[in-house]
C-alpha positions, -999 to 999 in steps of 0.1 A, spaced: 0 0 0 12 35 -9 1 65 11 3 100 -4 5 130 19 -8 160 0 -10 196 13 -38 217 -1 -31 239 -31 -23 276 -27 -53 295 -13 -61 332 -16 -51 337 20 -17 319 14 -10 342 -15 -18 373 6 1 360 36 -29 360 58 -29 336 88 -60 314 87 -74 288 110 -102 263 104 -121 284 79 -125 272 43 -107 295 20 -110 293 -17 -80 283 -38 -62 309 -58 -58 305 -96 -24 289 -89 -40 265 -63 -65 254 -89 -37 247 -114 -19 227 -87 -50 206 -80 -55 199 -116 -19 189 -121 -21 165 -91 -54 150 -105 -37 145 -139 -7 128 -122 -30 105 -102 -49 95 -134 -18 89 -154 -2 68 -127 -34 48 -118 -34 61 -82 -67 51 -65 -82 78 -43 -107 77 -15 -133 105 -16 
């Protein structure tokens, strides 16, 4: 079994260097690109994910 530890993509608060806690903050444009790139990697490498 392989386990992947993945940090969230860049959020708007990260980009603006704002400290955030438990609130859901939207991804920035870069964060969306990062998530899509990871999704593509998983599909190309047949990585099974749990939703």
